[in-house]
N, C-alpha and C positions, 0 to 999 in steps of 0.2 A: 764321515760317510759322504760319498759323492752322489752325484745325480743318477749315475748308472745303477749303483747299488741300491738307492731307494726305489728306483723304477722297478726292478726286479721284485722288491718287496711288495710294491703295488700290484703288479701282475699276479702275485702269489696270493695276496690277501683281499683284493677288491674285485667285484665283478666287472666283466669286460663292457656291460651294459652303460657303466658310467664311463662315458667317452671323455678322454682327456687330451687336450690339444698340445700341450707344451712338453718338451722333453727334458725340462729342468724343474727344480722344486724351490719354492719360494722359502728364504730365510728371513727377509725383512723387507719393509716398503716404507716409503716416505713420499707424499704428494704424488708425483707422476712417475716415480722410479721404483722398480722392484729389483732386489738382489737376490741371486739364487744361492743355494748352499756351498758353492765353489766361488763365490765372490764376484761373479759376473753381474753386470747391472743391464737392465732392460727399461727402455721408455714404454710406459703402459698406455697403449692406445685402446685398450679394452675396458678398464676401469671396472673389473669384475662384473662384466656385462652391464654396463650403465649404473653400477651401485655406488661407486665413490666418485659422484660429481664433485663433491668437496675435497677430493684427494684422499690419499692414504693417510690415516693417523693425522688428521688436522688437529692441532693442539687444542682448539676449543671444544672439540668433540671428545677428545682424549680426557680432558679435564672434567666435562660433564659426566662421562662414564665413571671415572674415578671417583667423583664426589657421590655418584648413587651408589656405588659398591660400598662405601662407608656406611650407608644407611641400611639397605636391604636389596637382596637380588631378585627374590620371587616370593609373592603371596598368592598368586592366582587373583587377577582383577575380579573374577566372579565370586571369590571368597571374601577377601579383604581388599577393598579398593584403595586407590591412591589419587591424591589430587593432580599429580604430574600427567596422567592419562586423561583426566577430565580437561585440564588446560590444554592439552595437545589437541584433543577434540575440538575444543573451542577455536583455536588457532587454525585448524584445517576448515572447520565451517565457515570461518570468516574469509578464507582465502579461495576456497574452491569456486569455480565458475558455474554455479547451479543457482536457479532462481529461487527465491523465497526461504523460509526457515530450513536449516539443514541440521543433520545429525551424522556422527560418524562412529563407526565401530572398528576396533582393531583386531588384527589377525597376525599370523606369522610370516607368510610367504605370498607371492603374487597370485599363485595358483589358488591358495586358500581365499584370497580376496575375490577372485573371479567365482570360485565355488558359491561363496556367501552372497555375492551380488545376484547370482542366478536363483538361489534360495529365496532371497528377499523379493526379487521381481515375481517369482512364482507365487509366493504367499500373499504378495500385494494385489496381484491381478487375479488370482484364482485360476491362471491358465498354466498350460505345461510347456508350450513351444518355445523355442529360442532360435533366432537367426543370427548367423556369424558370416565371416567372410573367407574365402579362398585365400591362402597365403597368410592367415592371421595365426597368431600364437597366444594362446591363453592358458598354458601351463601343462604339466604332466600327470596330473590326476585324472580319473576316469573322465568326469565332466569336462575338465580342461582339455583333454585330448578330443573329446567329442566335438568340442568348439574349434579346435585348432585346425587349420586348413592347409596341413603338410603332412604327408604320410611318412616319408623317410627323413629322418630316423625316428621321429616321435610316435606315430601311431602303428607302425608295422608290427603284427604279431600281438597286439594288446587287446583287440576287439573281443567281444562286441562292446559297444559303447552305449551309454544312455541314449534313449531315444527321443524323438521330438525335437531334434536338432537339425537345421538346414543351413546350407551355405549359399553365398552369392558370389560372383566374381568381383574382386575389388579392382577400381579403375587404375589402369597402369599404361599410360600413353605408349610407352616403348614396345609394349605386348599388343597395342592396338584395342585396348579395352577402355571404353569411355564411361563416363558417369551415366550417360544414357542407357549403355549396355547393362550396367548393374542395376538401374531402375527398371529396365525392361525385365531383367531376370527376377527381380523382386515380384512384379506384377504377375509374371508366369508362375511363380511359386505359389502365390495366392490363388490362382486359378486353377493350378494342377495338383499341388502337394499338401497345402495346409490352409484351412480357413483363418484369416487374419483374426478372427475372434477367438482363436485358440493360441494366439502367439502372445507370450508374456512380455518378451524383450527383444531387441536387436542390439547386439554387442559388437563395438567396432573400435580398432586402434585409430587415433588420429594420425598417427604414422606408424605404418606397420613395422614391427621390429624384425622377427625372423623372416617376415615376408620380402624384405628387401628395402627398407626404409622408404617405402612408397608413401608419398604424403596425400591424404585425403584432400579432395577438392571442396571448397566451401559449398559448392553446388549439392554435392552429396549429401552433406550434413543437413543443409536446408530442406532438401527433399525428404530424407529419413525422418526429419523432425515433424514435417508435414504428414507424412505417412503415420507415424506413431500417434500423433494427435488424433488423426481421423479415426484410428481403430482401437484407440485405449491401450496401445503398446508403449513400453518403457524403452527409453534410449540409454543404453550403458556405454560410457567411454572408458575403454580399458587405457589407463594412463600408467601401467606399471612401468613401462620403459621410457615413456616421453616425459614423466613427471620430474619436478624439482629442478628446473632450470635447463634441461637438456636441449629443449627447442628455442631458447631464448626468452621464453615465458615460464612462470612457475609451473604452470600446466599448459599442454599443447591446445587445449580447447579454448584458451584465451586468445588464440589466432583466429577463431571463428565467432561469428555472431550467435551461432546456434548453442543452446544450453541443454546439456543432457539431464537425465533425472537421477542417474546414479554414476558414480565414478570409482574406479579401483585404482590402487596405487600401491607401490612397494618400492623395491630396488634402492634408489637413493634417498628415500625418505628418512633413513636412519644412518646414512653414511657407512654401512657395512655391517651393522647389527640387524638382526632379522625382525623386520617389522613391515607389516602391511595395512592397508585400511581400505574401508569401503565408506564413502561419503555419499549421501543422497538427500532428496526431499524428505523432510521430517516425517510426512504421513506415509511415505513408502517405507522408510527405515523402521517405522513403528509398528508395521504389519505383523512382523514374527512375535510369537509369545516369548514370555521370559523363559529363558534356557535354550531357545532355539537357535541362538547365535552364541559364539564363543570359542573357547578352546584354553587348554592348560597354560600355554604360554603366550596366549593372545595379549598383546599390549605388555610385554615383558618390561620391567621399570628401567633396566639398563637401556633398552632400545628406545624407550620413550625419552629417557634423558638424551640420548644421541639425537633424536628427532628434533627436539627443541633446539639444540645447538646447530644443527643442520640448517634450520630455517633461519636462525641468527646469522650464521655465516653467509647464507645467500644473500640477505639483506645488507649486511654490514660490508661486505666485500664487493657488492655489486656484480654478483656472478650472472645475472640475466644479461646485462650490457655485455659482459665479457663473453658469455656464450655466443651472442650475436656476432660480436666482433671477431672471435677465433673461427666461427664457421664461415664467415664472409672470407676471412683470409684462406681458409681451406678450400672452399669452393672456387676462388680465384686461382689458386695454385692447380687444383685439379682440372680445371677447365682449360689452363695453358698446357697442362701435361696431356691432355686428350687431343690437342693439336698435333702433337708429335707421336702419339701412341693410339693409332686407328682401333685398337681392340677396346678402348674406353668408349662405351657407346652412350653412357649418360651419367651425369653428376647431378645429384638431386639432395634435397633434405630442407630441414627447417633448423635454424640457429646452429648449435653443434651436434645435431642429429644428421650427419652427412654421410653419404655413401657414394661409391662409383661402381657402375655395372659393366661388367666385361664380356665381350662377345668374340666370335671368330669374325675377324675383319672382312671375310669373304663371303660367308654364308650368313653372318648376322646371328648364328645359333648361339646360345648361352655358353660361355667358356669357363666352366668350373675349375678345369685343370690349370689354366692360367692364374686363376685367384689362388689355387694352391701353391703355385710356384712363387706368386708374389709374397704370400705369406712366409714361405720357407726362406726366401732371399732377404725378407725384413727381419725374420727372427734371428737369422745369422749374423745380422748387423746391429741387433739389439733393439728392434722395435717391435712390439707385439700388436698384431692386428687380428681382427676377427672377420669371419665371413658370414654371410647370410643370404637370403632370396630362395624362392621355391626351387630354383635350379642350382644353387650353391655358387652362383656367378657374381655376387655382389660382396664387396669389401666395405664394412661399416666402421666409421671412425667414432670411438667412445673415449676420448682423453679426458681426464679430470678437467674441470673448468678451471682450476687453480693452477694449471700447469705454467711454469715460467716461459716467458716470451722466448728465451734464448734456446730452451729445450725444445719447444714447440717448433721453432724454425729449424733446429738441427734434425728434428724427426721428419720434417717436410723433405730435406735434403736426402736423408736415409730412404725415405719412401721412393723419392725419385730414382735413386740408384736401384732399389729392389725392382721397381716396375720395368726399368730398362733392362736389366738382367734377365727377368723373368720372361719379358716380351721378345728379347733378342733385338731391341732397336736402340739406337743412339738417342738419349733423351736430353743431353746437355743443351741448355738454351743458348 
């Protein structure tokens, strides 16, 4: 069975609403490499959308899942609990940058974590309102979409969405949006749209994922913390994409002196197994009554075993330091490339959560078409890249942190060739 045959079967069997980027089908994967069903290999700079920070099929994670398979695969933690989930909650409580005693609840997806974080915030404060940011992405459930600040392709046609959700502009220097602009918008919101006494939480990504890898300024978090403390509002850090080493810290909030009240996490938490979590201050997390939180597959034992192994691998293989080193190499490379390619308007990121934004060199308008061409040229050369940004004009780099040096260097060479071909410029140094 070849790629074309399988693709026709997909078109016949699955809805078009499930967008698929690649025209090939995975057969196997290892570390930073994926092989398709026809034997071609690709360097994976997507990592399943930041899910396999520890690489595809890391031996220690595979071994942990295999060992759990020999014991049991499911009991439903809410029916028959198991010690491994308790131990994982204890580990996350010890690691999460939240002040005071903490508690953690497990779920299945990032969207589920966000939904439950909002539930917890509302029951804890007795308030309905939630404030999010333009360009933010918080999932495809109805509340996740209400919070998400990007219409196409996520929100179009799916409304109405849950009420009492408000949005602020996210600081983006390239777009001329400052921290003060965001804070002024928050003050305007309180004056014109919602009494702060009705707001349960402000939710924010330390580095916007879908929004274009915009890095939050420390001043933004400091001011949000001050506002939250003044009005009794909870601060939620959405670390679904930024967590588990992607930014050079275990959690991106460790880059800031500000501490949130609640954190959401998923993606690389379990190295490819479906697991998410909400960690928060103990008194906040205990606000919901028994039975108010949970889910049939929440905290699946196979995923919990994988998560223990992920944390071990990050520590033992010093992946936080490697994230910083690889990200610095990539940013230096992209900055050099931008000197030869005027369409590259900005290179930004934290650790190995790096992006380059593309614009028309003359008008400075966002250039999503160029990004599409770069992706196509790269894919033809065996390099898998993802786009993002409110205008679809940003390429984000999400390689596994375990990628071998030689493969990483070869990927940068491929990227250089793809950018040159797509932009129609000579890029040889």
